N, C-alpha and C positions, 0 to 999 in steps of 0.2 A: 336527518341522515348522519351516519357516522363514517368518516373517512380516516382510516389509520395512517400514520406516517409510514408504516410498513406492515405488510401482511404476507409472511412467508408461506402460509398454508395454501395460498392461491397458486404459487409457483409449484409447490409440491404436487398439487392435484394434476398439473399438466404433465409431469414426468413420473408420476407415481408408479405406473406399471413397470417401466424400464428400471427405475431405481430399486424397487423392491425385489425384482428378479435378480439384479446384479448383487445386491447386498446379501440376499439369501445364498446365492452361489458362492460368494466369498466366505460366508460363515461356514458353509459345508466344506470348503476347501481345507480348512484348518490353518490357513496362512493369513495371519492378522497383522504382522509387522513386516514391511519390506516385500520382496518378491515381485512377481511379474506385474501385478496390478499397479504398484507404485512406479516401477520402471517404465511401463507403458504410458502412464499419465505424464511422467517427467518428459518423455520423448515427445509426446503430443503437445505438451505445453511449450516446450522449446521451439518446436516447429511453428506454433501459433505466434509466438513473440518474435521469431526470426533470429534466434541465437543458437549457439552450439551446445550450450549446457543449461539444464534446469535441475536444480537440487532442491528436493522437497524437504521441508522442515515442519516443526510443530505449530508455528504461528508466524504472523507477520513480524511480531516483535523479535522472535528468535532469528528470523531472516536478517533483520537489521543488525543484531548483535553479532551473528556469525560472519556476515559480510564485512563488518567493521574489523573484527578480530583477524579475519583471514587476510585482510589488506594491511595488517600490521599496525592498526591504530592501537595506541597504548597510553598508559598514564602520562599526563603532562602534555600530550598532543592537543591540538585545537581542531575542531571540526565545525565548519560554517554551515548553518542551517536556518530554517525559518521558525519564527515563534507562533505563526498562525497555522497550527496543526494539532493533531492528537499527541498526547503526552509521550507516547512510546518513541516518537522520532528522536527527541532529545534525551529521553531516559536511557535509551540504548547507548548513546554516545557516552553519557556519564557512567554507565555500567562497565565500560571498558577502562575507566579511569581518565578518559579524555575530557576536555572542556568544551561544552557546546558554546559556540559563538553565534549570536543571533543577528540576522540581517533582516531589515524590514521588507515588506512585501509591496507588490504593485496594487494600487487601489482598485483597478478594474478587473484584474484576473485573480487576485488574492494569493498569487504565487510569489516566491522569493524574487526580489528585484535585482536583476543582474548588474544594473548600474551601481549598486551599493555593495557589491561583493568585494571588489578589489581593495577598498579602503579598510576592510576588516582582516585582510591577509597579513600575517606576521611570520616571523621565522619559525614559529611553532605550528603553523597551519599545515595539516597533512591531508585534509579531504574537504570536499563540499558534499553536503547531503540535501539536495533539493527534494521537495515534496510536490507531487502532482495533485494538488488539493482539489477535492470534490470531483476528481475525474478529468480535470484539464491539465495537460502537460505543462510543466515549467519550460522556460525558454532554453532548451537543452543545447542548441547550437551555440548560443552565447556562453552558457555555463561551461561547455567543453572547451571553448576557446580560452577562457580564463584558466581553467584547470591545466590545459596543455602549456600555457605560458608560464605557469608557476610550478609545474610538475606535481600537481595534486591528484589524488584519487577522487573519483566521483561515484557515489552510491545513490541510486535513484530510489526514493521512497515512492513506489508505485502501488502502494497498498489499496488506494482508492481508484486506481486508474487502469485496470486490466482491459486491454483493447483500445486504449487511447492512442492517438497517433500524432506525429508531426510530419507532414508531407509523406504520408504512407509508411512511415517507419514507426514501429510500436514503442510506446513507453516501456522502459525496462531493457531496451537494447542499445541505448546511447552511452551510458556510463560504463565504468569497469564492472559494476554489478547493479542489478535491479532487484528490488525486494517487493514481494506481493503478499497480501493477506487473503486467506479464504474464510475469515470469520463469517458466520451465517448471513450477516447483513450486507456483505460486499456484493458487487455485481456478479462475481463468481464465488458463491458461498458454499461451504461444506455444511454437513449436518453436525458440526462440532468445530474444533479449531484446526488450523492448517496454514501453511505458508510456503513460499517458494523463493529461491534465489536464482537469478538468471545471469549468465555471463558468456562472453566469447573467448575468455581466457582459460586455456586448458589447465594451467597450473593453479589458477585461482579456484577452478571447479574442484580439483583434487583436494586442495586445502579445506574448502568448504565442506566437502564430504567427510573429511577427517574430523573437522571441528563439530559436525552435527552428531557424531557417534563415538564419543569417548576417545578420539584420537587413536583409534585402534586399527588393527589388521592391516590389510594391504594399503588402504588409503592413508592410514596413519604413517606407515613406513615411507610411502611416497611423499607425503606432505613434509615429513621431517627432512627428507633429502632435499626437497625444494627450498625449505626454510633455512636449514642448517648445513646442508652439504654432506650429511652423514648418511651413508648407504647401509641398509640392513641386509645381511646375507641370507635371511629367511624370506625376503620379499618375493612373492609370487610362487612359493612352493606349494601352497594349498589353494584350490579354487575358491574364490569368494562366493560362488554359488553352491558350494557343498552343503548338504543337509546339516552336517556338523562341521564347523570350521574352527579348529583349535587355534588358528592364528588370531581369532578375535580376542584372545586373552593376552595378546601382546599390545601394549599401549605406548604411544610415542609422543603424545601431546596432552596437556591438561585441557580438556575440552568440555563438551556438553552432551546431553542426551536429548535430541530434538528430531523426532522422526514422525513423518506423516503415516498414519496407519492405513492398511490396505482397504478397509471399508470406505474411508473418506476418499481415497484415490479413485475407487470405483464410482462414487457419487460425483466427484468433480469431473471425471472423464466424460460422464454422460452430460453434465451441465455445460461443459465446454462446447459441446455440439450446438447448444442453443444460445451461446453467449452473444454472438453478433446480432441475432434476432432480438434478444432481450435489450441489448444496448441500443438497437435501432428504435425500439418502442420508447425507451427513455428519451432519446433524441426527439421523437415526435411529441412527447409530453412537454419537454422543455420548449419546443417551438410553439406549442399551444399557449403555454404560460407567457412566452415573449409577446405573441400577437395580442393576447387578451390584456396584458398588463402594461404594454408599451404606451407611454403617455399618461399613465395613471399617476396623478400627483401624489408625491410622498414615497414613490417606489423607485429605487435605482436597480436596474436589472444587471445580471452578470454579463461580462463581455468575453467573447471567444475570439482569439487572435486569428488572423488570416492564415490558412494553411495548417491550423491546429484542429484536431478532432477530439472533443471531450466525450467521455462516456457517461457524464451526468450521474455520478454516484450520489450527489446531492444537487438539488436546485436551490442555491442560496442567493437570495436577493437582499438588498439593503433597505432598511426602514429606520427612521429616526426614533420611532416609538416601538422598538422591538418587543419589549415585554408586554406592552398593551396589545400589540398585534397578536402575539401568541396566546394571550388570555382570551381575546375576543374569538379567535378561531376555535379554541378549546370549548368555549361556551356554545359554539355551533356544532360541536362534535368532530371538528377537524383537527387532526394531529399535525404538529409542527415541531421543529427542533431548533435549539439555539447553539449551533456550532460556530465558534467556541466561546464560552462565556469569559474565559480568562486566557490571555496570551501567555505563552510558556515562560517568557522572561519575567513575568510577574507571579508565576506559580510559587507557592511557599517552598516547594521542594528545591527550587533553584534560587532561593534568596541568597545563598552563599556566593552567587556570581555578582551580586551587587547592582543589578539593574534597578532603575527607578521608573515610576510612572512618567511618561513623556519621552522616554528614551527611544521608543519605536512607535511613533504616533499613528502610522497607518494601520498597523496590526491592532493597536489599542482601539482605534475607531471601528474597525471591522468587528471586533468582539462585542462592541456595543450595538451594532446595527444588523448583523446578518441573521436572517430567518430562513430556515430550510423547509420547503414544502414537500408533500408526498410526491414521489416520482418513481415508485416501483412499477415494473412493466405491466403488471396485471390490473392496474387502475382502469376503471370504466369511464367512458366519456361523460356520463352524467355525474360521476364523482368529481371529475376535473371541473366541470361547470359549476358545481356546488362550491368547490374550493375558491375559485376565482370570484364567484358572487360574494363570498364572505369577505375577501380582501377589499373588493370595491365598496362593499357596504361599510366596512371599517373606515375607509378614508372619506367616504361621503358624510359620515357622521362626525 
């Protein structure tokens, strides 16, 4: 039997009729960038997360960069984050000219350890960027307390955690900004790239909208006024919804071109209707793994904190023989993944920061031990049984 780590074609089959109708409608409309489809999806996503604003962008990476820039992070600033995550988290900090400051993680949840944050705060620290790794929220109550104490901004990297909650409050609604990815492999995945920034701050939303689109037009003028106190006498003279808006040729900030296209917005709008259902199936698969592997010698299962709801973007357990386990499963036709093989503080791209092996021991241990199993919603029960049988056979041998 072959069990893939992910098979997106199965999910497509479930929504094919609705998606193909919506995409064809959008293509016939002649509106491919912006417009009603994007605005409708932003509104729907904001309501789902429980925030005032959702600003669509081209990717999760762009969401992080634009959120950081919009919050005033600049060269020489320090931003505290985790080394046990995808490269983009710290890459985007460096792209602003700021310095990523890595804090080790909790061994049981894999998330940034709040107890270790304060010791890394200096006079240059401007923000904390926690990651809700593998779909489980970081301890946002503790992190927000620390941020409030020191006057720091908080940007949630919720790229793997759409729908995750702490006590019924969604990830992406705790910090000053939340960032999401719609890369096809995510729980809410587009048929291409895409991302979103969420916030309850009206001014921050305006600045983000300006930064995502060349710092131009009405949003650019408003953002410049917020940031610099300079008011433009042309502001609001032309409707932003006009078929031809000459005001778009007035630019106020050095910014980016990062827009979610209308076809992706239509796809995501449909898939959002199914998100809770899909996440529920992921939770059922995770529960199956837990029951079947609990007590299996050699396996350390992931831990979910009380009051925290993970969406199981990945099911990552720990195993001393990580590589051997992956190779054995592959020999049986079972896909697995090694997230992440190298912690960010030891990536060659960050060698200039001067970290050495042993500086962040928990993260380093996790990169040597974590194995991710198939957990996409369309997995069949017999496939799950086959995966578990392979793991048990490996340890029995």
